[in-house]
The first five atom37 places (N, CA, C, CB, O) and aatype in JSON, in Angstrom:
{
  "aatype": [12, 19, 3, 3, 3, 3, 1, 19, 1, 0, 19, 19, 1, 0, 19, 10, 6, 0, 3, 3, 13, 8, 19, 0, 6, 0, 0, 3, 7, 14, 15, 0, 10, 0, 10, 10, 0, 0, 6, 3, 17, 8, 7, 3, 7, 14, 7, 0, 1, 14, 2, 19, 10, 19, 10, 3, 19, 12, 12, 14, 7, 12, 3, 7, 9, 6, 19, 4, 1, 5, 9, 3, 8, 1, 16, 16, 11, 19, 10, 12, 10, 16, 0, 1, 6, 3, 10, 0, 16, 1, 3, 0, 15, 3, 0, 0, 7, 0, 3, 0, 13, 10, 0, 11, 14, 13, 15, 0, 19, 6, 10, 10, 3, 0, 9, 6, 1, 10, 15, 0, 3, 6, 14, 0, 10],
  "atom_mask": [
    [1, 1, 1, 1, 1],
    [1, 1, 1, 1, 1],
    [1, 1, 1, 1, 1],
    [1, 1, 1, 1, 1],
    [1, 1, 1, 1, 1],
    [1, 1, 1, 1, 1],
    [1, 1, 1, 1, 1],
    [1, 1, 1, 1, 1],
    [1, 1, 1, 1, 1],
    [1, 1, 1, 1, 1],
    [1, 1, 1, 1, 1],
    [1, 1, 1, 1, 1],
    [1, 1, 1, 1, 1],
    [1, 1, 1, 1, 1],
    [1, 1, 1, 1, 1],
    [1, 1, 1, 1, 1],
    [1, 1, 1, 1, 1],
    [1, 1, 1, 1, 1],
    [1, 1, 1, 1, 1],
    [1, 1, 1, 1, 1],
    [1, 1, 1, 1, 1],
    [1, 1, 1, 1, 1],
    [1, 1, 1, 1, 1],
    [1, 1, 1, 1, 1],
    [1, 1, 1, 1, 1],
    [1, 1, 1, 1, 1],
    [1, 1, 1, 1, 1],
    [1, 1, 1, 1, 1],
    [1, 1, 1, 0, 1],
    [1, 1, 1, 1, 1],
    [1, 1, 1, 1, 1],
    [1, 1, 1, 1, 1],
    [1, 1, 1, 1, 1],
    [1, 1, 1, 1, 1],
    [1, 1, 1, 1, 1],
    [1, 1, 1, 1, 1],
    [1, 1, 1, 1, 1],
    [1, 1, 1, 1, 1],
    [1, 1, 1, 1, 1],
    [1, 1, 1, 1, 1],
    [1, 1, 1, 1, 1],
    [1, 1, 1, 1, 1],
    [1, 1, 1, 0, 1],
    [1, 1, 1, 1, 1],
    [1, 1, 1, 0, 1],
    [1, 1, 1, 1, 1],
    [1, 1, 1, 0, 1],
    [1, 1, 1, 1, 1],
    [1, 1, 1, 1, 1],
    [1, 1, 1, 1, 1],
    [1, 1, 1, 1, 1],
    [1, 1, 1, 1, 1],
    [1, 1, 1, 1, 1],
    [1, 1, 1, 1, 1],
    [1, 1, 1, 1, 1],
    [1, 1, 1, 1, 1],
    [1, 1, 1, 1, 1],
    [1, 1, 1, 1, 1],
    [1, 1, 1, 1, 1],
    [1, 1, 1, 1, 1],
    [1, 1, 1, 0, 1],
    [1, 1, 1, 1, 1],
    [1, 1, 1, 1, 1],
    [1, 1, 1, 0, 1],
    [1, 1, 1, 1, 1],
    [1, 1, 1, 1, 1],
    [1, 1, 1, 1, 1],
    [1, 1, 1, 1, 1],
    [1, 1, 1, 1, 1],
    [1, 1, 1, 1, 1],
    [1, 1, 1, 1, 1],
    [1, 1, 1, 1, 1],
    [1, 1, 1, 1, 1],
    [1, 1, 1, 1, 1],
    [1, 1, 1, 1, 1],
    [1, 1, 1, 1, 1],
    [1, 1, 1, 1, 1],
    [1, 1, 1, 1, 1],
    [1, 1, 1, 1, 1],
    [1, 1, 1, 1, 1],
    [1, 1, 1, 1, 1],
    [1, 1, 1, 1, 1],
    [1, 1, 1, 1, 1],
    [1, 1, 1, 1, 1],
    [1, 1, 1, 1, 1],
    [1, 1, 1, 1, 1],
    [1, 1, 1, 1, 1],
    [1, 1, 1, 1, 1],
    [1, 1, 1, 1, 1],
    [1, 1, 1, 1, 1],
    [1, 1, 1, 1, 1],
    [1, 1, 1, 1, 1],
    [1, 1, 1, 1, 1],
    [1, 1, 1, 1, 1],
    [1, 1, 1, 1, 1],
    [1, 1, 1, 1, 1],
    [1, 1, 1, 0, 1],
    [1, 1, 1, 1, 1],
    [1, 1, 1, 1, 1],
    [1, 1, 1, 1, 1],
    [1, 1, 1, 1, 1],
    [1, 1, 1, 1, 1],
    [1, 1, 1, 1, 1],
    [1, 1, 1, 1, 1],
    [1, 1, 1, 1, 1],
    [1, 1, 1, 1, 1],
    [1, 1, 1, 1, 1],
    [1, 1, 1, 1, 1],
    [1, 1, 1, 1, 1],
    [1, 1, 1, 1, 1],
    [1, 1, 1, 1, 1],
    [1, 1, 1, 1, 1],
    [1, 1, 1, 1, 1],
    [1, 1, 1, 1, 1],
    [1, 1, 1, 1, 1],
    [1, 1, 1, 1, 1],
    [1, 1, 1, 1, 1],
    [1, 1, 1, 1, 1],
    [1, 1, 1, 1, 1],
    [1, 1, 1, 1, 1],
    [1, 1, 1, 1, 1],
    [1, 1, 1, 1, 1],
    [1, 1, 1, 1, 1],
    [1, 1, 1, 1, 1],
    [1, 1, 1, 1, 1]
  ],
  "atom_positions": [
    [[0.85, -1.17, 0.0], [0.0, 0.0, 0.0], [0.89, 1.22, 0.0], [-0.97, 0.0, 1.21], [1.71, 1.4, 0.9]],
    [[0.73, 2.06, -1.02], [1.55, 3.26, -1.12], [0.63, 4.48, -1.25], [2.53, 3.18, -2.33], [-0.1, 4.61, -2.22]],
    [[0.69, 5.35, -0.26], [-0.08, 6.59, -0.28], [0.59, 7.56, 0.69], [-1.6, 6.34, 0.11], [1.04, 7.16, 1.76]],
    [[0.65, 8.82, 0.32], [1.27, 9.81, 1.19], [0.35, 10.24, 2.33], [1.68, 11.03, 0.38], [0.79, 10.92, 3.25]],
    [[-0.92, 9.85, 2.28], [-1.89, 10.21, 3.31], [-1.96, 9.07, 4.34], [-3.3, 10.49, 2.69], [-2.4, 7.96, 4.03]],
    [[-1.52, 9.36, 5.57], [-1.52, 8.36, 6.64], [-2.9, 7.76, 6.87], [-1.01, 8.98, 7.93], [-3.03, 6.57, 7.14]],
    [[-3.93, 8.6, 6.76], [-5.3, 8.13, 7.02], [-5.73, 7.11, 5.97], [-6.28, 9.31, 7.04], [-6.36, 6.1, 6.31]],
    [[-5.41, 7.36, 4.71], [-5.77, 6.41, 3.65], [-5.05, 5.09, 3.87], [-5.43, 6.99, 2.24], [-5.64, 4.02, 3.74]],
    [[-3.75, 5.17, 4.19], [-3.0, 3.94, 4.44], [-3.61, 3.16, 5.61], [-1.52, 4.25, 4.74], [-3.73, 1.93, 5.54]],
    [[-4.0, 3.86, 6.66], [-4.58, 3.18, 7.83], [-5.9, 2.5, 7.48], [-4.79, 4.19, 8.97], [-6.15, 1.38, 7.92]],
    [[-6.73, 3.16, 6.71], [-8.02, 2.58, 6.32], [-7.81, 1.36, 5.43], [-8.89, 3.63, 5.59], [-8.43, 0.32, 5.64]],
    [[-6.95, 1.5, 4.43], [-6.7, 0.38, 3.52], [-6.11, -0.8, 4.29], [-5.74, 0.8, 2.38], [-6.51, -1.94, 4.09]],
    [[-5.16, -0.52, 5.18], [-4.57, -1.58, 5.99], [-5.65, -2.29, 6.81], [-3.48, -1.0, 6.93], [-5.7, -3.52, 6.82]],
    [[-6.5, -1.54, 7.48], [-7.54, -2.14, 8.33], [-8.49, -3.01, 7.51], [-8.33, -1.04, 9.05], [-8.83, -4.12, 7.92]],
    [[-8.91, -2.52, 6.36], [-9.83, -3.27, 5.51], [-9.18, -4.56, 5.02], [-10.28, -2.42, 4.3], [-9.79, -5.63, 5.09]],
    [[-7.95, -4.46, 4.54], [-7.29, -5.64, 3.98], [-6.9, -6.65, 5.05], [-6.06, -5.22, 3.19], [-7.05, -7.86, 4.85]],
    [[-6.39, -6.18, 6.18], [-6.01, -7.11, 7.25], [-7.23, -7.81, 7.84], [-5.25, -6.37, 8.35], [-7.14, -8.96, 8.26]],
    [[-8.38, -7.12, 7.87], [-9.61, -7.76, 8.35], [-10.03, -8.9, 7.43], [-10.74, -6.72, 8.46], [-10.76, -9.8, 7.85]],
    [[-9.57, -8.86, 6.19], [-9.88, -9.92, 5.22], [-8.68, -10.86, 5.04], [-10.28, -9.3, 3.87], [-8.59, -11.57, 4.04]],
    [[-7.76, -10.85, 6.0], [-6.6, -11.74, 6.05], [-5.54, -11.51, 4.97], [-7.06, -13.14, 5.95], [-4.81, -12.44, 4.61]],
    [[-5.46, -10.3, 4.45], [-4.36, -9.95, 3.55], [-3.19, -9.45, 4.38], [-4.81, -8.88, 2.51], [-3.38, -8.78, 5.39]],
    [[-1.98, -9.78, 3.95], [-0.77, -9.21, 4.55], [-0.54, -7.86, 3.88], [0.49, -10.17, 4.38], [-0.62, -7.75, 2.66]],
    [[-0.26, -6.82, 4.67], [-0.11, -5.47, 4.13], [1.24, -4.89, 4.54], [-1.26, -4.56, 4.6], [1.6, -4.9, 5.72]],
    [[1.97, -4.37, 3.56], [3.18, -3.58, 3.82], [2.88, -2.18, 3.3], [4.47, -4.2, 3.12], [2.14, -2.02, 2.33]],
    [[3.46, -1.16, 3.94], [3.15, 0.22, 3.6], [4.38, 1.02, 3.23], [2.43, 0.89, 4.74], [5.49, 0.76, 3.7]],
    [[4.15, 2.01, 2.37], [5.15, 3.04, 2.07], [4.4, 4.35, 1.89], [6.0, 2.68, 0.79], [3.26, 4.37, 1.43]],
    [[5.05, 5.46, 2.27], [4.42, 6.77, 2.21], [4.78, 7.55, 0.96], [4.79, 7.57, 3.42], [4.23, 8.63, 0.71]],
    [[5.71, 7.03, 0.16], [6.11, 7.74, -1.05], [6.69, 6.76, -2.07], [7.13, 8.86, -0.73], [6.94, 5.6, -1.76]],
    [[6.89, 7.26, -3.28], [7.38, 6.42, -4.37], [8.73, 5.78, -4.13], [0.0, 0.0, 0.0], [8.86, 4.57, -4.28]],
    [[9.75, 6.57, -3.75], [11.05, 5.95, -3.51], [11.03, 4.88, -2.41], [12.06, 7.02, -3.15], [11.7, 3.85, -2.54]],
    [[10.27, 5.12, -1.35], [10.16, 4.11, -0.29], [9.47, 2.85, -0.79], [9.4, 4.69, 0.91], [9.83, 1.74, -0.39]],
    [[8.49, 3.02, -1.65], [7.8, 1.86, -2.23], [8.74, 1.03, -3.08], [6.6, 2.31, -3.08], [8.76, -0.2, -2.97]],
    [[9.53, 1.68, -3.91], [10.48, 0.96, -4.75], [11.53, 0.25, -3.91], [11.16, 1.92, -5.74], [11.93, -0.87, -4.22]],
    [[11.98, 0.9, -2.83], [12.95, 0.27, -1.93], [12.33, -0.95, -1.25], [13.44, 1.28, -0.87], [12.98, -1.99, -1.12]],
    [[11.09, -0.83, -0.81], [10.4, -1.95, -0.17], [10.25, -3.12, -1.14], [9.02, -1.51, 0.34], [10.48, -4.27, -0.77]],
    [[9.87, -2.83, -2.37], [9.7, -3.88, -3.37], [11.02, -4.56, -3.72], [9.07, -3.32, -4.63], [11.05, -5.75, -4.04]],
    [[12.11, -3.8, -3.65], [13.43, -4.34, -4.0], [14.09, -5.1, -2.86], [14.33, -3.22, -4.45], [15.03, -5.86, -3.08]],
    [[13.6, -4.9, -1.65], [14.22, -5.52, -0.48], [14.14, -7.04, -0.55], [13.56, -5.03, 0.81], [13.09, -7.61, -0.86]],
    [[15.25, -7.68, -0.26], [15.27, -9.15, -0.3], [14.5, -9.75, 0.86], [16.7, -9.65, -0.28], [14.07, -10.9, 0.79]],
    [[14.33, -8.98, 1.94], [13.62, -9.51, 3.1], [12.18, -9.01, 3.13], [14.34, -9.12, 4.4], [11.6, -8.8, 4.19]],
    [[11.61, -8.83, 1.92], [10.22, -8.38, 1.84], [9.32, -9.33, 2.62], [9.76, -8.29, 0.36], [9.56, -10.53, 2.64]],
    [[8.31, -8.78, 3.26], [7.44, -9.57, 4.15], [6.45, -10.39, 3.35], [6.69, -8.65, 5.12], [5.24, -10.12, 3.38]],
    [[6.93, -11.37, 2.63], [6.05, -12.23, 1.84], [6.06, -13.65, 2.37], [0.0, 0.0, 0.0], [6.29, -13.87, 3.56]],
    [[5.81, -14.59, 1.51], [5.76, -16.0, 1.89], [7.05, -16.71, 1.52], [4.57, -16.69, 1.23], [7.02, -17.66, 0.73]],
    [[8.15, -16.29, 2.06], [9.4, -16.96, 1.82], [10.35, -16.14, 0.97], [0.0, 0.0, 0.0], [10.02, -15.04, 0.53]],
    [[11.54, -16.68, 0.74], [12.58, -15.95, 0.0], [12.11, -15.57, -1.4], [13.84, -16.79, -0.1], [11.53, -16.38, -2.13]],
    [[12.37, -14.34, -1.76], [12.02, -13.87, -3.1], [10.55, -13.58, -3.31], [0.0, 0.0, 0.0], [10.13, -13.25, -4.42]],
    [[9.73, -13.69, -2.24], [8.3, -13.44, -2.38], [8.05, -11.98, -2.74], [7.55, -13.81, -1.08], [8.8, -11.1, -2.32]],
    [[7.05, -11.75, -3.49], [6.66, -10.41, -3.9], [5.17, -10.24, -3.67], [7.04, -10.14, -5.39], [4.43, -11.23, -3.6]],
    [[4.71, -9.0, -3.55], [3.28, -8.79, -3.34], [2.48, -9.21, -4.57], [2.99, -7.32, -3.0], [2.94, -9.05, -5.7]],
    [[1.3, -9.75, -4.33], [0.4, -10.07, -5.44], [-0.14, -8.8, -6.07], [-0.76, -10.96, -4.97], [-0.24, -8.68, -7.29]],
    [[-0.5, -7.83, -5.19], [-1.12, -6.59, -5.65], [-0.48, -5.42, -4.93], [-2.66, -6.62, -5.41], [-0.28, -5.45, -3.71]],
    [[-0.16, -4.4, -5.69], [0.35, -3.14, -5.14], [-0.77, -2.11, -5.27], [1.66, -2.66, -5.87], [-1.19, -1.79, -6.37]],
    [[-1.24, -1.6, -4.13], [-2.25, -0.53, -4.12], [-1.46, 0.77, -4.1], [-3.24, -0.65, -2.87], [-0.71, 1.03, -3.17]],
    [[-1.65, 1.58, -5.13], [-0.75, 2.7, -5.38], [-1.52, 3.98, -5.66], [0.17, 2.38, -6.55], [-2.3, 4.05, -6.61]],
    [[-1.29, 5.0, -4.84], [-1.91, 6.31, -5.04], [-1.27, 6.99, -6.24], [-1.77, 7.2, -3.77], [-0.05, 6.91, -6.42]],
    [[-2.07, 7.65, -7.06], [-1.54, 8.35, -8.23], [-0.8, 9.61, -7.81], [-2.67, 8.7, -9.2], [0.35, 9.82, -8.21]],
    [[-1.45, 10.46, -7.02], [-0.89, 11.77, -6.71], [-0.13, 11.75, -5.39], [-2.0, 12.82, -6.65], [-0.73, 11.72, -4.31]],
    [[1.19, 11.78, -5.5], [2.07, 11.87, -4.33], [3.15, 12.88, -4.65], [2.68, 10.47, -3.94], [3.52, 13.05, -5.81]],
    [[3.67, 13.57, -3.63], [4.75, 14.53, -3.89], [6.01, 13.8, -4.34], [5.04, 15.38, -2.64], [6.25, 12.66, -3.96]],
    [[6.81, 14.48, -5.13], [8.04, 13.86, -5.63], [7.72, 12.88, -6.73], [0.0, 0.0, 0.0], [7.21, 13.27, -7.78]],
    [[8.0, 11.62, -6.51], [7.71, 10.57, -7.48], [6.25, 10.15, -7.34], [8.66, 9.34, -7.29], [5.85, 9.62, -6.3]],
    [[5.46, 10.38, -8.38], [4.04, 10.02, -8.29], [3.84, 8.53, -8.56], [3.22, 10.86, -9.3], [4.77, 7.82, -8.94]],
    [[2.62, 8.08, -8.34], [2.31, 6.67, -8.49], [2.47, 6.16, -9.91], [0.0, 0.0, 0.0], [2.81, 4.99, -10.11]],
    [[2.24, 7.01, -10.88], [2.4, 6.58, -12.27], [3.86, 6.25, -12.56], [1.9, 7.68, -13.24], [4.15, 5.28, -13.25]],
    [[4.79, 7.05, -12.04], [6.21, 6.76, -12.23], [6.61, 5.49, -11.48], [7.07, 7.95, -11.74], [7.39, 4.69, -12.01]],
    [[6.09, 5.28, -10.29], [6.36, 4.04, -9.56], [5.85, 2.85, -10.37], [5.69, 4.06, -8.15], [6.55, 1.85, -10.51]],
    [[4.65, 2.98, -10.9], [4.06, 1.91, -11.7], [4.94, 1.57, -12.91], [2.66, 2.31, -12.17], [5.09, 0.4, -13.26]],
    [[5.5, 2.58, -13.53], [6.39, 2.35, -14.68], [7.63, 1.54, -14.29], [6.83, 3.69, -15.28], [8.15, 0.78, -15.11]],
    [[8.09, 1.7, -13.06], [9.36, 1.12, -12.65], [9.28, -0.27, -12.03], [10.01, 2.03, -11.69], [10.32, -0.9, -11.79]],
    [[8.09, -0.77, -11.76], [8.01, -2.07, -11.09], [7.92, -3.22, -12.09], [6.82, -2.11, -10.15], [7.66, -3.01, -13.28]],
    [[8.14, -4.43, -11.6], [8.07, -5.64, -12.4], [6.62, -6.12, -12.46], [9.0, -6.75, -11.82], [6.11, -6.7, -11.5]],
    [[5.97, -5.86, -13.58], [4.56, -6.23, -13.72], [4.36, -7.72, -13.95], [3.94, -5.45, -14.86], [3.23, -8.2, -13.95]],
    [[5.44, -8.46, -14.16], [5.31, -9.91, -14.33], [4.93, -10.58, -13.01], [6.61, -10.51, -14.86], [4.31, -11.64, -13.01]],
    [[5.3, -9.96, -11.9], [5.06, -10.57, -10.59], [4.08, -9.8, -9.71], [6.35, -10.72, -9.87], [3.62, -10.33, -8.7]],
    [[3.77, -8.57, -10.07], [2.94, -7.73, -9.21], [1.87, -7.01, -10.02], [3.8, -6.71, -8.47], [2.18, -6.32, -10.99]],
    [[0.62, -7.18, -9.61], [-0.5, -6.43, -10.21], [-0.58, -5.08, -9.51], [-1.86, -7.23, -10.06], [-0.19, -4.95, -8.35]],
    [[-1.08, -4.06, -10.22], [-1.16, -2.71, -9.66], [-2.59, -2.2, -9.71], [-0.22, -1.76, -10.43], [-3.23, -2.18, -10.76]],
    [[-3.08, -1.79, -8.53], [-4.36, -1.11, -8.4], [-4.06, 0.35, -8.1], [-5.25, -1.76, -7.29], [-3.53, 0.67, -7.04]],
    [[-4.4, 1.23, -9.03], [-4.17, 2.67, -8.85], [-5.36, 3.28, -8.11], [-3.96, 3.37, -10.22], [-6.51, 3.01, -8.44]],
    [[-5.05, 4.11, -7.11], [-6.06, 4.87, -6.37], [-5.87, 6.34, -6.69], [-5.96, 4.62, -4.83], [-4.74, 6.82, -6.76]],
    [[-6.97, 7.05, -6.9], [-6.83, 8.49, -7.12], [-8.12, 9.23, -6.86], [-6.36, 8.75, -8.53], [-9.22, 8.68, -6.99]],
    [[-7.97, 10.49, -6.48], [-9.12, 11.38, -6.34], [-9.47, 11.99, -7.69], [-8.82, 12.49, -5.3], [-10.53, 12.6, -7.85]],
    [[-8.59, 11.81, -8.67], [-8.82, 12.35, -10.01], [-9.41, 11.25, -10.9], [-7.49, 12.9, -10.63], [-8.85, 10.16, -11.01]],
    [[-10.53, 11.56, -11.52], [-11.18, 10.57, -12.38], [-11.1, 10.96, -13.85], [-12.62, 10.4, -11.98], [-11.86, 10.44, -14.67]],
    [[-10.2, 11.87, -14.2], [-10.14, 12.33, -15.58], [-9.53, 11.26, -16.49], [-9.35, 13.63, -15.68], [-8.78, 10.39, -16.03]],
    [[-9.85, 11.35, -17.76], [-9.38, 10.38, -18.74], [-7.87, 10.38, -18.87], [-10.01, 10.67, -20.09], [-7.27, 9.32, -19.06]],
    [[-7.24, 11.54, -18.76], [-5.78, 11.62, -18.88], [-5.08, 10.81, -17.78], [-5.31, 13.09, -18.82], [-4.08, 10.14, -18.04]],
    [[-5.61, 10.87, -16.56], [-5.03, 10.1, -15.46], [-5.21, 8.61, -15.69], [-5.66, 10.51, -14.12], [-4.29, 7.82, -15.45]],
    [[-6.38, 8.22, -16.14], [-6.62, 6.8, -16.45], [-5.71, 6.32, -17.57], [-8.1, 6.57, -16.84], [-5.13, 5.24, -17.49]],
    [[-5.59, 7.13, -18.62], [-4.73, 6.76, -19.75], [-3.27, 6.64, -19.32], [-4.85, 7.79, -20.88], [-2.58, 5.71, -19.72]],
    [[-2.8, 7.58, -18.49], [-1.42, 7.54, -18.01], [-1.2, 6.31, -17.14], [-1.07, 8.82, -17.23], [-0.14, 5.67, -17.21]],
    [[-2.18, 5.96, -16.32], [-2.09, 4.77, -15.48], [-2.02, 3.51, -16.33], [-3.28, 4.69, -14.51], [-1.21, 2.62, -16.08]],
    [[-2.88, 3.43, -17.32], [-2.87, 2.29, -18.24], [-1.54, 2.17, -18.97], [-4.01, 2.4, -19.26], [-0.98, 1.08, -19.08]],
    [[-1.04, 3.29, -19.46], [0.23, 3.29, -20.19], [1.39, 2.87, -19.29], [0.5, 4.68, -20.78], [2.37, 2.29, -19.77]],
    [[1.3, 3.15, -18.0], [2.36, 2.78, -17.05], [2.28, 1.31, -16.66], [2.27, 3.65, -15.81], [3.21, 0.78, -16.04]],
    [[1.18, 0.65, -17.01], [1.05, -0.78, -16.73], [0.08, -1.13, -15.62], [0.0, 0.0, 0.0], [0.04, -2.28, -15.19]],
    [[-0.72, -0.17, -15.16], [-1.68, -0.45, -14.1], [-2.7, -1.48, -14.57], [-2.4, 0.84, -13.64], [-3.09, -1.5, -15.74]],
    [[-3.13, -2.33, -13.65], [-4.09, -3.39, -13.97], [-5.52, -3.0, -13.64], [-3.73, -4.64, -13.23], [-6.46, -3.54, -14.22]],
    [[-5.69, -2.05, -12.72], [-7.03, -1.61, -12.32], [-6.93, -0.21, -11.75], [-7.66, -2.59, -11.29], [-5.84, 0.27, -11.41]],
    [[-8.07, 0.45, -11.65], [-8.15, 1.85, -11.27], [-9.34, 2.0, -10.33], [-8.29, 2.79, -12.52], [-10.43, 1.53, -10.66]],
    [[-9.15, 2.63, -9.17], [-10.23, 2.84, -8.22], [-10.21, 4.29, -7.77], [-10.09, 1.88, -7.0], [-9.2, 4.79, -7.28]],
    [[-11.35, 4.96, -7.95], [-11.45, 6.38, -7.61], [-11.77, 6.56, -6.13], [-12.52, 7.07, -8.47], [-12.57, 5.82, -5.56]],
    [[-11.12, 7.56, -5.51], [-11.42, 7.95, -4.14], [-12.6, 8.92, -4.18], [-10.17, 8.59, -3.43], [-12.69, 9.71, -5.12]],
    [[-13.48, 8.89, -3.22], [-13.54, 7.92, -2.13], [-14.1, 6.59, -2.63], [-14.4, 8.47, -0.97], [-14.9, 6.55, -3.56]],
    [[-13.67, 5.51, -2.0], [-14.13, 4.18, -2.36], [-14.61, 3.48, -1.09], [-13.0, 3.35, -3.07], [-14.22, 3.85, 0.02]],
    [[-15.45, 2.48, -1.27], [-15.93, 1.73, -0.12], [-15.01, 0.53, 0.14], [-17.39, 1.25, -0.34], [-14.23, 0.14, -0.72]],
    [[-15.13, -0.02, 1.32], [-14.36, -1.22, 1.66], [-14.7, -2.35, 0.7], [-14.63, -1.65, 3.11], [-13.82, -3.11, 0.29]],
    [[-15.96, -2.46, 0.33], [-16.4, -3.51, -0.6], [-15.74, -3.32, -1.96], [-17.93, -3.52, -0.74], [-15.27, -4.29, -2.56]],
    [[-15.71, -2.09, -2.46], [-15.07, -1.83, -3.76], [-13.59, -2.17, -3.72], [-15.26, -0.35, -4.16], [-13.06, -2.77, -4.66]],
    [[-12.91, -1.79, -2.64], [-11.49, -2.08, -2.51], [-11.24, -3.59, -2.47], [-10.92, -1.42, -1.24], [-10.38, -4.09, -3.19]],
    [[-11.99, -4.29, -1.64], [-11.81, -5.74, -1.54], [-12.12, -6.44, -2.85], [-12.69, -6.3, -0.43], [-11.41, -7.37, -3.24]],
    [[-13.18, -6.02, -3.52], [-13.52, -6.63, -4.82], [-12.37, -6.47, -5.81], [-14.8, -6.0, -5.39], [-12.01, -7.42, -6.5]],
    [[-11.81, -5.27, -5.88], [-10.71, -5.01, -6.81], [-9.48, -5.84, -6.46], [-10.35, -3.51, -6.82], [-8.87, -6.44, -7.34]],
    [[-9.13, -5.89, -5.18], [-7.96, -6.66, -4.73], [-8.17, -8.15, -4.99], [-7.69, -6.41, -3.23], [-7.26, -8.83, -5.48]],
    [[-9.34, -8.64, -4.68], [-9.61, -10.07, -4.87], [-9.59, -10.45, -6.35], [-10.95, -10.45, -4.25], [-9.1, -11.52, -6.71]],
    [[-10.13, -9.59, -7.21], [-10.07, -9.86, -8.66], [-8.63, -9.93, -9.14], [-10.83, -8.77, -9.45], [-8.25, -10.84, -9.87]],
    [[-7.82, -8.97, -8.71], [-6.42, -8.95, -9.14], [-5.63, -10.1, -8.52], [-5.77, -7.61, -8.77], [-4.77, -10.68, -9.18]],
    [[-5.9, -10.43, -7.28], [-5.2, -11.52, -6.6], [-5.51, -12.87, -7.23], [-5.55, -11.54, -5.13], [-4.67, -13.78, -7.22]],
    [[-6.7, -13.01, -7.76], [-7.11, -14.29, -8.35], [-6.41, -14.56, -9.67], [-8.62, -14.31, -8.55], [-6.26, -15.72, -10.06]],
    [[-5.99, -13.52, -10.36], [-5.3, -13.68, -11.65], [-3.9, -14.19, -11.43], [-5.28, -12.35, -12.42], [-3.23, -13.79, -10.47]],
    [[-3.44, -15.05, -12.29], [-2.04, -15.49, -12.26], [-1.16, -14.38, -12.8], [-1.85, -16.8, -13.09], [-1.56, -13.68, -13.74]],
    [[0.03, -14.19, -12.23], [0.94, -13.18, -12.79], [1.26, -13.5, -14.25], [2.23, -13.11, -11.97], [1.4, -14.66, -14.63]],
    [[1.39, -12.45, -15.05], [1.74, -12.62, -16.46], [3.24, -12.84, -16.56], [1.31, -11.38, -17.31], [4.01, -11.89, -16.4]],
    [[3.67, -14.06, -16.82], [5.11, -14.37, -16.89], [5.61, -14.35, -18.3], [5.39, -15.72, -16.28], [6.8, -14.59, -18.54]]
  ]
}
């Protein structure tokens, strides 16, 4: 979960952990990339990677679209979160490799549905 807003991270964490998802957090793009690159990532064993990265579009410094461009999409699905619903933001997210898009504010049900759909898909190898 990557979002510069502590409250959004806390809500997403609570919703996902209540549904038995393991959640790791970062507050900005560089921290997210460092977390993803860490060999001791909190997954299911050596070399484990997250199934789904929940990524805010608008963050200071490196935005979510740039983070999305830089990650390995073969092993990680990306759900973009944003308060902006304009076509340009959706197009930029798609071009960066995002797998799904969820507009803020969203409900717990919408978030879980999106995560479960993405988690059910096999990574594109």
